[in-house]
C-alpha positions as a Markdown table, in Angstrom:
| # | Residue | x | y | z |
|---|---|---|---|---|
| 1 | Glu | 18.2 | 32.8 | -9.8 |
| 2 | Glu | 14.4 | 33.5 | -10.2 |
| 3 | Gly | 12.2 | 30.5 | -10.8 |
| 4 | Tyr | 14.2 | 28.3 | -8.4 |
| 5 | Asp | 13.8 | 27.6 | -4.8 |
| 6 | Asp | 17.2 | 27.5 | -3.3 |
| 7 | Gly | 18.2 | 24.9 | -6.1 |
| 8 | Ser | 15.8 | 22.4 | -5.1 |
| 9 | Gly | 13.1 | 22.7 | -7.4 |
| 10 | Met | 11.3 | 24.7 | -10.0 |
| 11 | Ile | 8.7 | 27.3 | -8.6 |
| 12 | Asp | 5.3 | 28.0 | -10.1 |
| 13 | Pro | 5.6 | 31.9 | -11.2 |
| 14 | Asn | 1.9 | 32.3 | -10.6 |
| 15 | Thr | 1.5 | 30.9 | -7.1 |
| 16 | Gly | 5.1 | 31.0 | -5.7 |
| 17 | Met | 4.5 | 27.3 | -4.8 |
| 18 | Pro | 7.1 | 24.6 | -5.7 |
| 19 | Ile | 6.2 | 22.6 | -8.7 |
| 20 | Ala | 5.3 | 18.9 | -8.0 |
| 21 | Ala | 6.5 | 16.3 | -10.0 |
| 22 | Gly | 5.5 | 16.3 | -13.7 |
| 23 | Ala | 2.1 | 15.2 | -14.8 |
| 24 | Asp | 3.6 | 11.9 | -15.6 |
| 25 | Gly | 5.3 | 11.7 | -12.1 |
| 26 | Asn | 1.9 | 12.2 | -11.1 |
| 27 | Lys | 0.5 | 9.6 | -13.0 |
| 28 | Asp | 2.6 | 6.9 | -12.4 |
| 29 | Ala | 2.4 | 7.5 | -8.5 |
| 30 | Leu | -1.6 | 7.2 | -8.9 |
| 31 | Met | -1.3 | 4.2 | -11.3 |
| 32 | Ser | 0.8 | 2.3 | -8.9 |
| 33 | Tyr | -2.2 | 2.1 | -6.6 |
| 34 | Met | -4.5 | 1.0 | -9.3 |
| 35 | Arg | -5.1 | -2.1 | -11.5 |
| 36 | Arg | -7.2 | -2.9 | -14.4 |
| 37 | Cys | -9.4 | -6.2 | -13.7 |
| 38 | Gln | -11.9 | -8.0 | -15.6 |
| 39 | Val | -15.2 | -9.6 | -13.6 |
| 40 | Asp | -17.7 | -11.8 | -15.4 |
| 41 | Gly | -16.4 | -9.9 | -18.8 |
| 42 | Leu | -16.6 | -6.6 | -17.7 |
| 43 | Ile | -13.4 | -4.2 | -17.3 |
| 44 | Ser | -13.3 | -2.2 | -14.1 |
| 45 | Trp | -10.6 | -0.5 | -12.1 |
| 46 | Glu | -9.4 | -1.4 | -8.8 |
| 47 | Cys | -7.5 | 0.5 | -5.8 |
| 48 | Val | -4.6 | -2.1 | -4.7 |
| 49 | Glu | -4.5 | -0.5 | -1.5 |
| 50 | Cys | -8.0 | -1.0 | -0.1 |
| 51 | Gly | -10.1 | -2.7 | -2.9 |
| 52 | Tyr | -12.3 | 0.2 | -3.9 |
| 53 | Thr | -13.6 | -0.5 | -7.7 |
| 54 | Ser | -15.2 | 1.5 | -10.3 |
| 55 | Lys | -15.9 | 0.7 | -14.0 |
| 56 | Tyr | -14.4 | 4.3 | -14.5 |
| 57 | Lys | -10.5 | 4.9 | -14.2 |
| 58 | Thr | -10.9 | 8.4 | -13.6 |
| 59 | Arg | -13.0 | 7.5 | -10.5 |
| 60 | Val | -10.3 | 5.3 | -9.0 |
| 61 | Glu | -7.6 | 7.8 | -9.8 |
| 62 | Glu | -9.8 | 10.6 | -7.9 |
| 63 | His | -10.1 | 8.1 | -5.1 |
| 64 | Val | -6.5 | 7.2 | -4.8 |
| 65 | Glu | -5.5 | 10.9 | -5.0 |
| 66 | Ala | -8.0 | 11.6 | -2.3 |
| 67 | Arg | -7.3 | 8.9 | 0.1 |
| 68 | His | -3.8 | 7.3 | -0.5 |
| 69 | Val | -1.5 | 9.7 | -2.2 |
| 70 | Ala | -0.6 | 13.3 | -1.4 |
| 71 | Leu | 0.5 | 15.2 | -4.6 |
| 72 | Gly | 0.8 | 18.5 | -3.0 |
| 73 | Gly | -2.8 | 19.8 | -4.0 |
| 74 | Val | -3.8 | 22.7 | -6.4 |
| 75 | Leu | -4.7 | 26.2 | -6.0 |
| 76 | Cys | -8.0 | 27.7 | -7.4 |
| 77 | Gln | -6.9 | 30.2 | -10.3 |
| 78 | Leu | -9.8 | 32.5 | -9.2 |
| 79 | Cys | -9.3 | 33.0 | -5.6 |
| 80 | His | -6.2 | 31.3 | -4.8 |
| 81 | Val | -8.0 | 28.9 | -2.1 |
| 82 | Tyr | -5.9 | 25.7 | -1.7 |
| 83 | Cys | -7.5 | 22.5 | -2.5 |
| 84 | Pro | -6.0 | 19.3 | -1.4 |
| 85 | Asn | -6.8 | 17.3 | -4.7 |
| 86 | Lys | -8.4 | 17.9 | -8.1 |
| 87 | Lys | -11.9 | 16.7 | -7.3 |
| 88 | Ser | -12.1 | 19.1 | -4.3 |
| 89 | Leu | -11.0 | 21.9 | -6.6 |
| 90 | Arg | -13.8 | 21.3 | -9.1 |
| 91 | Asn | -16.3 | 20.8 | -5.9 |
| 92 | His | -14.7 | 24.4 | -4.9 |
| 93 | Gln | -15.3 | 25.8 | -8.4 |
| 94 | Tyr | -18.7 | 24.6 | -8.8 |
| 95 | Lys | -20.1 | 25.8 | -5.1 |
| 96 | Arg | -18.0 | 29.2 | -5.1 |
| 97 | His | -17.4 | 30.3 | -8.7 |
| 98 | Ser | -20.3 | 29.1 | -10.8 |
| 99 | Thr | -23.2 | 31.6 | -11.0 |
| 100 | Asn | -25.6 | 29.3 | -12.5 |
| 101 | Arg | -24.3 | 26.1 | -11.1 |
| 102 | Gly | -23.8 | 24.9 | -14.7 |
| 103 | Ser | -20.5 | 23.7 | -16.2 |
| 104 | Arg | -19.8 | 26.8 | -18.3 |
| 105 | Leu | -17.3 | 28.2 | -15.7 |
| 106 | Ile | -15.7 | 24.9 | -15.0 |
| 107 | His | -15.3 | 24.0 | -18.4 |
| 108 | Ser | -14.0 | 27.3 | -19.3 |
| 109 | Leu | -11.2 | 26.9 | -16.4 |
| 110 | Ser | -10.2 | 23.6 | -17.8 |
| 111 | Leu | -9.7 | 25.2 | -21.1 |
| 112 | Gly | -7.9 | 27.9 | -19.6 |
| 113 | Thr | -10.2 | 30.5 | -20.9 |
| 114 | Ile | -12.3 | 32.6 | -18.5 |
| 115 | Ser | -15.2 | 34.6 | -19.5 |
| 116 | Glu | -17.7 | 35.9 | -17.2 |
């Protein structure tokens, strides 16, 4: 049946690649490597695998995804280049597809609308 890969999982019709575990599954995988901590009254986030810390949860999520967890990567919707994680996709889009090096195109991609 179209949309399935030998019954083992869903296939993204846009990329032809298997769809990774749902966003919740990915988030759970990332969160299992993180913990919230408080030092001197300041809240921060820590990677339990290596001790990397940041006051920003998203920074630690990006660190965990890039260093400790293989989530399958993502494809650039504009040129279909494979990027191993979301942060590398943002860097790729900025370097390769932003005409004025501003955030207009990247912001449009995150909203699902592209106007060039």
